[in-house]
C-alpha positions as CSV (number, residue, x, y, z in Angstrom):
1,M,-128.5,8.0,125.9
2,S,-129.9,4.9,127.6
3,Y,-128.4,1.4,127.9
4,F,-130.6,0.1,125.2
5,N,-129.6,3.0,123.0
6,L,-126.0,1.9,123.5
7,Q,-126.9,-1.5,122.3
8,E,-128.7,0.0,119.3
9,K,-125.6,2.1,118.5
10,I,-123.4,-0.9,118.6
11,E,-125.7,-2.9,116.3
12,E,-125.7,0.1,114.0
13,F,-121.9,0.4,113.8
14,K,-121.7,-3.4,113.4
15,M,-124.0,-3.2,110.4
16,L,-122.0,-0.3,108.9
17,L,-118.9,-2.4,109.1
18,N,-120.7,-5.2,107.4
19,D,-120.8,-7.5,110.4
20,S,-117.0,-8.0,110.1
21,I,-115.6,-10.9,112.1
22,D,-113.0,-8.7,113.9
23,F,-115.7,-6.2,115.1
24,A,-115.8,-6.4,118.9
25,H,-117.4,-4.5,121.8
26,R,-117.3,-4.7,125.6
27,Y,-119.7,-3.4,128.3
28,F,-118.7,-2.0,131.6
29,E,-121.3,-1.1,134.3
30,K,-120.6,0.4,137.7
31,E,-123.2,1.8,140.1
32,G,-125.8,2.1,137.4
33,Q,-123.4,3.9,135.0
34,K,-122.7,2.1,131.7
35,V,-119.8,2.4,129.3
36,A,-119.6,0.6,125.9
37,M,-116.2,0.1,124.2
38,I,-116.2,-0.5,120.4
39,F,-113.1,-1.6,118.5
40,L,-111.6,-3.9,115.8
41,K,-109.7,-6.7,117.6
42,S,-107.5,-7.3,114.5
43,I,-105.8,-3.9,114.9
44,T,-106.2,-3.2,118.6
45,D,-103.9,-4.1,121.4
46,Q,-106.4,-6.0,123.6
47,E,-103.9,-6.5,126.4
48,L,-103.3,-2.7,126.5
49,L,-107.1,-2.2,126.4
50,S,-107.5,-4.2,129.6
51,D,-104.5,-2.5,131.3
52,S,-105.3,1.0,130.2
53,I,-109.1,1.2,130.2
54,Y,-111.0,-1.7,131.6
55,M,-109.0,-2.4,134.8
56,P,-108.6,1.3,135.7
57,M,-112.4,1.7,135.5
58,Q,-113.0,-1.3,137.7
59,M,-110.5,0.0,140.3
60,Y,-111.8,3.6,140.3
61,Q,-113.5,4.7,143.4
62,G,-116.4,7.1,142.8
63,S,-118.9,7.9,140.0
64,L,-117.8,8.0,136.4
65,S,-117.8,11.1,134.3
66,I,-116.3,12.0,130.9
67,E,-113.9,14.3,132.6
68,N,-112.8,11.6,135.0
69,L,-112.4,9.1,132.2
70,Q,-110.2,11.5,130.2
71,N,-108.1,13.0,133.0
72,E,-107.8,10.3,135.7
73,I,-109.0,6.9,134.8
74,I,-107.8,6.0,131.2
75,K,-104.0,5.4,131.3
76,C,-103.2,6.5,127.7
77,S,-101.8,9.7,126.3
78,D,-103.8,9.8,123.1
79,I,-107.4,10.5,124.2
80,T,-109.7,12.8,122.1
81,E,-113.3,13.8,121.9
82,I,-114.9,13.2,118.5
83,E,-118.1,13.8,116.6
84,E,-120.5,10.9,116.0
85,E,-120.0,11.0,112.2
86,K,-116.2,10.3,112.7
87,I,-116.7,7.1,114.7
88,I,-116.4,4.7,111.8
89,N,-113.2,6.3,110.5
90,E,-111.7,6.2,114.0
91,I,-112.6,2.6,114.5
92,L,-111.0,1.7,111.2
93,G,-107.9,3.6,112.3
94,G,-107.4,1.3,115.2
95,K,-108.9,3.4,117.9
96,I,-111.3,2.3,120.7
97,I,-114.5,4.2,120.9
98,L,-116.1,4.8,124.3
99,L,-119.9,5.5,124.5
100,T,-121.7,6.2,127.8
101,D,-125.3,6.4,129.0
102,F,-124.4,9.5,131.2
103,S,-123.0,11.8,128.5
104,D,-123.5,12.5,124.8
105,K,-119.7,13.0,124.4
106,I,-117.8,10.4,122.5
107,I,-114.2,9.4,123.4
108,A,-111.6,7.9,121.1
109,V,-108.5,6.2,122.6
110,D,-105.6,5.3,120.4
111,L,-104.5,1.7,121.2
112,Y,-103.8,0.4,117.7
113,K,-101.4,-2.4,117.1
114,F,-100.4,-3.3,113.6
115,P,-97.8,-6.0,112.8
116,T,-94.6,-4.2,111.8
117,R,-91.1,-5.3,111.0
118,Q,-88.1,-3.9,112.8
119,P,-85.9,-1.3,111.0
120,T,-83.2,-3.2,109.1
121,E,-80.8,-2.2,106.4
122,P,-82.7,-2.0,103.1
123,P,-81.5,-4.2,100.1
124,T,-81.2,-1.1,97.8
125,S,-78.9,1.0,100.0
126,P,-76.3,-1.1,101.7
127,V,-73.3,0.7,103.3
128,I,-69.8,-0.4,104.3
129,Q,-69.7,2.2,107.0
130,G,-72.6,4.3,108.3
131,P,-76.2,3.9,109.6
132,R,-77.9,0.6,108.7
133,E,-81.5,1.5,109.7
134,G,-84.1,1.5,107.0
135,F,-87.7,2.7,106.9
136,V,-90.5,0.2,107.6
137,E,-94.2,0.1,106.6
138,D,-95.4,2.0,109.7
139,L,-95.8,5.8,109.5
140,Q,-95.2,6.4,113.2
141,T,-92.0,4.3,113.2
142,N,-90.7,6.2,110.2
143,I,-91.4,9.6,111.8
144,T,-89.6,8.4,114.9
145,L,-86.5,7.5,112.9
146,I,-86.4,11.0,111.5
147,R,-87.1,12.6,114.9
148,R,-84.1,10.8,116.3
149,R,-81.9,12.5,113.8
150,L,-83.5,15.9,113.8
151,K,-84.1,17.1,117.3
152,S,-85.1,20.5,116.0
153,K,-88.0,22.7,116.9
154,N,-88.1,23.7,113.2
155,L,-89.0,20.2,112.1
156,V,-92.6,20.3,110.8
157,I,-94.8,17.3,110.2
158,K,-98.1,17.9,108.4
159,S,-100.6,15.1,108.3
160,L,-103.0,14.4,105.4
161,Q,-105.4,11.5,104.6
162,I,-105.8,10.3,101.0
163,G,-107.9,7.6,99.4
164,S,-111.6,7.3,99.7
165,Q,-111.3,3.6,100.6
166,S,-107.9,3.2,102.1
167,Q,-107.8,6.5,104.1
168,T,-104.0,6.4,104.0
169,K,-102.1,8.7,106.3
170,I,-99.5,10.8,104.7
171,A,-96.9,13.0,106.4
172,V,-95.3,16.0,104.7
173,T,-92.1,16.6,106.6
174,Y,-89.6,19.5,106.3
175,L,-87.5,22.0,108.2
176,K,-89.3,25.3,108.6
177,D,-86.2,27.4,108.6
178,V,-84.7,25.8,105.5
179,A,-87.4,24.6,103.1
180,N,-88.8,27.1,100.7
181,D,-92.4,27.9,101.5
182,Y,-93.4,28.0,97.9
183,I,-92.2,24.3,97.4
184,V,-93.9,23.2,100.7
185,N,-97.3,24.9,99.7
186,K,-97.1,23.4,96.2
187,V,-96.5,19.9,97.5
188,V,-99.4,20.1,100.0
189,K,-101.7,21.6,97.3
190,K,-100.8,18.8,94.9
191,L,-101.5,16.1,97.6
192,K,-104.8,17.7,98.5
193,K,-105.9,17.5,94.9
194,I,-105.5,13.8,94.7
195,K,-108.8,12.0,94.2
196,I,-108.3,8.2,94.3
197,D,-109.9,5.2,95.9
198,G,-106.7,3.9,97.6
199,I,-103.0,4.5,98.2
200,I,-101.2,1.2,98.5
201,D,-97.7,2.5,98.3
202,S,-95.8,5.9,98.0
203,Y,-95.4,5.3,94.3
204,Y,-99.2,5.7,93.9
205,I,-98.8,9.4,94.6
206,L,-95.5,9.9,92.7
207,S,-97.2,10.7,89.4
208,F,-99.4,13.3,91.1
209,L,-96.3,15.1,92.4
210,E,-94.4,15.2,89.1
211,E,-94.4,18.4,87.1
212,H,-94.3,16.5,83.8
213,P,-96.2,13.2,84.5
214,N,-95.8,11.9,80.9
215,S,-92.1,12.3,80.9
216,L,-89.8,9.2,80.8
217,F,-87.4,10.7,83.3
218,K,-87.7,10.5,87.1
219,Q,-88.7,13.8,88.7
220,V,-89.2,12.8,92.4
221,G,-86.5,11.5,94.6
222,N,-86.9,8.4,96.8
223,A,-85.0,6.8,99.7
224,E,-85.3,3.9,102.1
225,K,-83.0,5.1,104.8
226,P,-83.6,7.9,107.3
227,D,-80.1,9.2,107.2
228,I,-80.5,9.9,103.4
229,V,-83.9,11.6,103.9
230,T,-82.6,13.6,106.8
231,A,-79.6,14.9,104.8
232,K,-82.0,15.9,101.9
233,M,-84.2,17.8,104.4
234,L,-81.2,19.6,105.7
235,E,-80.6,20.8,102.1
236,G,-84.1,22.3,101.9
237,K,-86.1,19.4,100.4
238,V,-89.6,18.2,101.4
239,A,-90.1,14.6,102.4
240,I,-93.4,12.8,101.8
241,I,-93.9,9.7,104.1
242,V,-96.7,7.4,103.2
243,D,-98.2,4.9,105.7
244,N,-97.7,1.2,104.7
245,S,-94.6,2.1,102.5
246,P,-90.9,1.9,103.3
247,I,-90.1,4.3,100.4
248,V,-90.0,8.0,101.3
249,L,-90.4,10.5,98.5
250,T,-88.5,13.8,98.3
251,V,-88.8,17.0,96.2
252,P,-87.3,18.9,94.5
253,F,-85.2,16.4,92.5
254,A,-82.1,16.8,90.3
255,I,-80.5,14.0,88.4
256,I,-77.2,14.5,90.2
257,E,-78.9,12.9,93.3
258,D,-78.9,9.5,91.7
259,L,-75.1,9.7,91.1
260,Q,-74.6,10.3,94.8
261,N,-74.8,7.5,97.4
262,S,-74.8,7.5,101.1
263,N,-71.5,5.6,101.1
264,D,-69.9,8.8,99.5
265,Y,-70.4,10.7,102.8
266,Y,-69.0,8.0,105.0
267,T,-65.6,7.6,103.3
268,N,-62.8,9.7,101.9
269,H,-64.1,12.4,99.6
270,H,-61.3,11.8,97.0
271,Y,-62.4,8.2,96.7
272,S,-66.0,9.3,96.5
273,S,-65.2,11.6,93.5
274,I,-63.6,8.7,91.6
275,I,-66.6,6.5,92.3
276,R,-69.0,9.1,91.1
277,V,-67.0,9.5,87.8
278,I,-67.2,5.7,87.4
279,R,-71.0,5.8,88.0
280,L,-71.3,8.5,85.3
281,L,-69.2,6.4,82.9
282,G,-71.3,3.3,83.8
283,L,-74.5,5.3,83.0
284,L,-73.1,6.3,79.6
285,I,-71.9,2.7,78.8
286,A,-75.3,1.3,79.8
287,I,-77.2,3.7,77.5
288,L,-74.9,3.8,74.5
289,A,-72.8,0.6,74.3
290,P,-75.3,-1.7,72.5
291,G,-76.4,1.0,69.9
292,F,-72.8,2.2,69.4
293,Y,-71.5,-1.4,68.8
294,L,-74.4,-2.1,66.4
295,S,-73.7,1.1,64.4
296,L,-70.0,0.2,64.1
297,Q,-70.8,-3.3,62.9
298,I,-73.4,-2.2,60.3
299,F,-72.3,1.3,59.1
300,H,-68.9,2.2,60.3
301,Y,-66.8,-1.0,60.4
302,N,-64.1,0.9,58.4
303,I,-63.1,2.9,61.5
304,L,-62.5,-0.2,63.6
305,P,-58.9,-1.4,64.2
306,L,-58.1,-4.1,61.7
307,N,-57.5,-6.8,64.3
308,F,-60.8,-6.1,66.1
309,L,-62.6,-6.0,62.7
310,I,-61.1,-9.4,61.8
311,T,-62.2,-10.8,65.2
312,I,-65.8,-9.6,64.8
313,A,-65.9,-10.9,61.2
314,D,-64.7,-14.3,62.3
315,T,-67.2,-14.6,65.2
316,T,-70.2,-13.3,63.2
317,L,-69.5,-15.4,60.1
318,G,-72.3,-17.8,59.4
319,L,-74.8,-16.3,61.9
320,P,-78.4,-16.8,60.7
321,F,-79.5,-13.3,62.0
322,T,-78.7,-9.8,61.0
323,P,-76.6,-7.8,63.5
324,F,-79.6,-5.8,64.6
325,I,-81.8,-9.0,65.2
326,E,-78.8,-10.7,67.0
327,I,-78.3,-7.8,69.5
328,A,-82.0,-7.4,70.0
329,F,-82.3,-11.1,70.7
330,I,-79.5,-11.1,73.3
331,F,-81.0,-8.0,74.9
332,L,-84.4,-9.7,75.1
333,L,-82.7,-12.8,76.6
334,F,-81.0,-10.8,79.3
335,Q,-84.2,-8.9,80.1
336,I,-86.2,-12.2,80.4
337,L,-83.6,-13.7,82.7
338,Y,-83.7,-10.5,84.9
339,E,-87.5,-10.6,85.2
340,V,-87.4,-14.3,86.0
341,S,-84.7,-13.9,88.7
342,L,-86.9,-11.2,90.4
343,R,-89.9,-13.4,90.7
344,L,-88.4,-16.8,91.4
345,P,-87.9,-18.1,94.9
346,S,-84.4,-17.4,96.2
347,Y,-83.4,-21.1,96.2
348,L,-84.1,-21.2,92.5
349,G,-82.3,-18.0,91.6
350,L,-78.8,-19.6,91.4
351,A,-80.1,-22.3,89.2
352,T,-81.7,-19.7,86.9
353,S,-78.4,-17.8,86.7
354,V,-76.5,-21.0,85.8
355,V,-79.0,-22.0,83.2
356,G,-79.2,-18.5,81.7
357,A,-75.6,-17.5,81.7
358,L,-73.8,-20.8,81.1
359,I,-76.2,-23.0,79.2
360,L,-78.2,-20.6,77.1
361,G,-75.4,-18.1,76.5
362,D,-72.6,-20.6,75.9
363,T,-74.7,-23.0,73.9
364,G,-76.1,-20.1,71.8
365,V,-72.6,-19.1,70.9
366,K,-71.4,-22.6,70.1
367,A,-74.6,-23.3,68.1
368,G,-73.8,-20.2,65.9
369,L,-77.0,-18.3,66.9
370,I,-75.2,-15.4,68.6
371,S,-71.7,-14.1,68.7
372,P,-69.4,-13.7,71.7
373,P,-68.8,-9.9,71.1
374,G,-72.6,-9.3,71.1
375,V,-73.0,-11.2,74.3
376,I,-70.1,-9.3,76.0
377,I,-71.5,-5.8,74.8
378,V,-75.0,-6.5,76.0
379,A,-73.8,-8.0,79.3
380,L,-71.5,-5.0,79.9
381,A,-74.4,-2.6,79.3
382,K,-76.7,-4.6,81.6
383,I,-74.1,-4.7,84.4
384,A,-73.2,-1.0,84.0
385,L,-76.9,-0.2,84.3
386,Y,-76.7,-1.0,88.0
387,T,-74.0,1.5,88.8
388,V,-77.0,3.8,89.1
389,P,-79.8,1.4,90.1
390,E,-82.3,4.3,90.8
391,Q,-82.3,5.1,87.1
392,A,-82.6,1.4,86.0
393,S,-86.1,1.7,84.4
394,Q,-85.3,4.9,82.5
395,I,-81.9,3.6,81.3
396,T,-83.6,0.3,80.0
397,V,-85.9,2.4,77.8
398,L,-83.0,4.6,76.6
399,Q,-81.0,1.4,75.7
400,I,-83.8,0.3,73.4
401,V,-84.1,3.8,71.8
402,F,-80.4,4.1,71.1
403,L,-80.2,0.5,69.9
404,I,-82.8,1.3,67.3
405,L,-81.1,4.6,66.4
406,G,-77.7,2.9,66.1
407,G,-79.1,0.1,64.0
408,S,-81.0,2.3,61.6
409,L,-79.0,5.6,61.4
410,G,-75.6,4.8,62.7
411,I,-73.4,7.0,64.8
412,M,-75.1,10.1,63.5
413,G,-78.4,8.8,64.8
414,I,-76.9,8.2,68.2
415,M,-75.4,11.7,68.3
416,A,-78.7,13.2,67.3
417,G,-80.4,11.2,70.0
418,M,-77.9,12.3,72.6
419,V,-78.4,16.0,71.6
420,Y,-82.1,15.6,71.8
421,V,-82.0,13.9,75.3
422,V,-79.6,16.5,76.7
423,N,-81.6,19.4,75.3
424,Y,-84.8,17.8,76.8
425,L,-83.2,17.3,80.2
426,N,-82.0,20.9,80.1
427,K,-85.6,22.1,79.8
428,L,-86.9,19.7,82.5
429,D,-87.4,20.9,86.0
430,S,-88.8,19.6,89.3
431,F,-90.5,22.2,91.5
432,D,-88.6,25.0,89.7
433,T,-85.3,23.1,90.3
434,P,-83.3,22.6,87.0
435,Y,-83.0,18.9,86.3
436,L,-79.3,19.2,85.3
437,A,-78.3,21.5,88.2
438,P,-75.6,22.4,89.2
439,Y,-74.1,22.1,85.7
440,S,-76.9,23.6,83.7
441,P,-77.3,26.3,84.8
442,R,-73.9,26.3,86.3
443,I,-74.1,27.0,90.1
444,P,-70.5,27.3,91.4
445,R,-71.3,26.7,95.1
446,D,-73.3,23.5,94.4
447,L,-70.3,22.0,92.5
448,K,-68.7,21.2,95.9
449,D,-71.1,18.2,96.0
450,A,-71.6,17.2,92.4
451,I,-69.6,14.7,90.3
452,L,-66.4,15.8,92.2
453,T,-67.0,16.2,95.9
454,N,-65.3,18.2,98.5
455,S,-64.9,17.4,102.2
456,I,-67.8,18.1,104.6
457,I,-65.7,21.0,106.1
458,E,-65.7,22.8,102.7
459,M,-69.4,22.2,102.0
460,D,-70.4,25.1,104.3
461,E,-73.2,26.4,102.0
462,L,-76.6,24.9,101.3
463,P,-77.3,23.9,97.6
464,K,-78.7,26.9,95.8
465,S,-80.5,24.6,93.3
466,Y,-83.2,23.8,95.8
467,S,-83.9,27.4,96.8
468,P,-83.5,27.1,100.6
469,K,-84.3,29.9,102.9
470,K,-80.8,30.3,104.2
471,E,-77.4,29.9,102.6
472,K,-75.0,28.8,105.3
473,R,-74.9,25.4,107.0
474,K,-72.7,26.7,109.8
C-alpha cells in the first residue's frame, strides 16, 4: 500500500472509532520506507512506545522489513500478525498497530497500560495470620497471583471474550490433572453461550453459570484472595477470572464452603472446629430468632418460663402495635440503617450508627413504640447474620420468610418451613455436586474438612464431593 493509502487507512480507523479524542497515530519514515503506528493514548504506555518501537526503528541500520521489525527491531515480547478485520478490536484492547507501505502484513504490539491498584488485603477476607494479598481489577495481575502459588505444568488458563460492546476478557483456570473434564467442559460451554452487550463485573456471568438461576440459594463460589482460589483449585474446582473484577468465581459449590474461612487453615484445627460450630449456630440464630420469638409471644407464651413471661408482658404493655408489626418495624429500621451505612461517606458512618442505635432505638423504647426484647432479638439476628457474610443476602430473605411463618402459624409453621428448606437444599446441586455435601449424601472422607476439621496432615485425600480426577493429595 502507498503512503497515501496509509493516510486513508488512518482516517478510516479514526472514523470507525468516532473521532475519539484519545485516538492517536505516528508516522516513521526511513530511506523511503514508511511505517504508521495507530493506538489509543489513554490505554497505551507512550513512554514504552518510544523506547520499544520508535527509537529502535530510528537506530536500526539497514532497510526495514516485517521480519526485521518482528525479530530484531521492536523490543517487546508480545508481537503478533493480525488480519485487517481485527484491527479495531486490537486497538481497543490497548495494542499498537503497525501498518507499512512495503508489506500488506499488519503487526500488533501489546503495550497497554491501564491504571490498576496494588494487591491489598480485601475488606471481606481479613486474616490474623496468613497471606494478605487480594485480587485486583486487572486480569493479568490476578493470573500472576495464581501463577506465583501454582508453579505447575498442569495449570491451564483458557481465554474467552464475552460482551458485544465490552469485549471483556475471561480466564477459565484449573489444574488439568485434578479438575474433572466434564465440569471444565460444562463451564466453558455455558460461558460461550452467553450473549450480552457488556460484562462489567464477574457477577454479570454468575447467573449464567448457575444450574438453577431462579433459586434463592447461592450456587457459585466466590473469593477475593488468591490463596483461597488456589486452595479450591487444588481440590478440583474451576476458577473463572473476569477482567475488571476483583471477585473470582469458582465451581462446583457446596454450602459447607461458606462455613469455612481462610483463617481456619492458618490456626489450630481444634479452634477452627469450635469457630465453625459457632458460625453454624450464628446462621441458625440469624434465620430463626425473630420468627421464633414472635411465635412464642403470640401463640406459645405458655411454654415460656414465668419470670421471662412477666418481663415480656411488662415491656410490651401499652405498645400501640401488635407483636408482628413491632418486630417487622424493628427489622425494617435495622435494614434501613444498614443500607444507609453502606452508602454514606465513611466520616458520616459513625454519626449514623450513633443516631440509629442510641437515639432512634433508645428513644423508641422510652416512647413506648417498641420493646427492649424485640430490639435485642432483631439486633442479635442481624449481628449473627455476619458470622457467615457470604450468605448475607440469602439469610435476609429467609429471615423475612420465617418471620411471617412464625407470626402467622407459630412454631409449627417454622418447623414446616425448616423441613421444606432442608428438603429443597437436599435436592439442589451445583455441577453435579450435592449442595449439602458431605453430610447429604454422607461422604466420610470429606468430613475431615467439614464442620469439624482435622489437621492438614490427616487431610490426605481430595474431596470426593467435587469429583476430582485423583484421590490423594500426597
